[in-house]
C-alpha angles and dihedrals in degrees: 000000000000125000090236131027124212128191091224131006116205130239106266127244088254094052107262112144108200119215118250093260095052118122132199134212096204144312140285129204116249092213105105092210092051107031093167114167134183135190096230135118121271111205096185136020138250093055117184121217109256091218105048105006094239121140117269135219127219118262100223131216119231136312089024092051090063093049092046092049091056092052092046094050091051090048092051093048091048101041103027108023091158093067124104102008093256096325095115092047087056092048092049089053090050092047093053091050093050091046092052090050091050090051093046091236100157095178091054091046090055091046092051092047090055092046092049092052094048091049091045093056090051095047092044090056096044106035119049090187096056114111113213088207090067085078108018098046086064095040091056093042093052093043090054091048087054092048092246100144093161092055093043091052091049092048092049094050093047091046091052090052088064094043131097136182093204115140093347091165090067105017108081092187093059093038094053093043094051091051090050092050091052092049094050094043089053091049091047092053092046092049093061098283092117088079095042117116091238094048094105090053092048093049093045092053092047093047090050090058093040092055091066096034100042097109092056097044118107117254095258090048091053089051090051092050092051090051091046092052091052096048 
């Protein structure tokens, strides 16, 4: 159930028309340069942004938030393809994967995994600033949410094959990616992955990265790595 109920939620600026039973948890400014959002009730639409005066869109509760995100990502890629330097292409890929998992479409899940890996190899070779975790952090997270330990293990191992701990003190791409790998490996093991047949391979890959990145890991990540090394 939503935090707030409205009699009618408007069609968004990016073209999502919510069903009559949809609920929202707040609002978000439609001005790209402002983008302020607040989790507060809106009694009447349209509702202007208090900072810049631009119109606002509803921030939907689930499951409408998922549907709206898909429509918004397609709108951004169609109307503003220059935005984000590839970020929104990554997010559209992630959204499609999550959607296929939610629908239980195994064939589509497999297709999207293959596409993500092919695209990742290309981006890894062409863009030194691209972070593999921008895609695979979410792939592993969503696979674990769906109870797909086999897929999560495969995604983690592939992700680690594109990962490096070189110069993590100065290289934000590698530093961020290593932290993301540790977080998702820890979540995989806690979600039942510790008993998975590929668990040793997953831990070995994570420990390899952590060895070079250990000084820049957060405290809780360092604790997780020490526990992983002892297990």
